C-alpha positions, 0 to 999 in steps of 0.5 A: 388601680384607683377608684377613678381609673376603675370607674373609667373602665366601667364607663368604657365597658358600658360604651362598648356593650351591645344595646338591647334592641328597642330599649335603652338598655345594654348587655354587659359582661356581668363578670367584668362588672363584678370585678370592677365593683369588687375592685372599687370595694377594695380600693374605696376604703383606701381612697377614703382613708387617703382622703381622710388623711389628706383632710386631717393633714390639711386641717393640721397644716391650716392649724399650724399655719394659723398658729404661726400666723398668730405668733407672727402677728403677736411678734409684730405687735410686740415689736410695734410696742417696743418701737412705740416705747423706744419712740416715746423714750426718744421723745422724752429724751429730746424733750428733756434735752430741750428743757436742759438746753432752755435752762442752760440758755436761761442760766447763761443769760442770767450770768451775762445779765449779772456780769453786765450789771456787775460791770456797770456797777464797777464802772460807776464805782470806778468813775465815782472814785476817779472823779473823787480822786481827781476832785481831791487832787484838784483841791490839793493842787488848788491849795498848793497853787494858792500856797505857792502864790502866797509864798511868791507874794511873800517872797515878792514883798520880802524882795521889795522890802530889801530894795 
């Protein structure tokens, strides 16, 4: 029997006991009460030991739970640091990619600008050379035409002399 059950029996014994007239006292079976007290004495150390064991177990469980909670928090913090580090790496990679893209765009724009300038220079040189060649051709043609006209005049004079 547990101490609580024995105390319940003691309470019942008091309730069932005869009252002493003109007082608030009761007559109880002393032997029965001694048995209950002896049972309590025998059971109480076990109950106390069980209570101490339960208290110790509770402390151990709480200590273990706290350790596990601390480990979980530590792991969560470590994971958060990793995620922050990964996020930073991703941000740096994105920034680097933007920088490379900007440099590539600038180089492409420079190349296009150089190509346009080269194209313009080539066109100007071509136009200049073509104009020069056309001028030279015009001069040659003009001279040739002049020579033809001179030759025609000479031929006309020769023909007029023969008539």
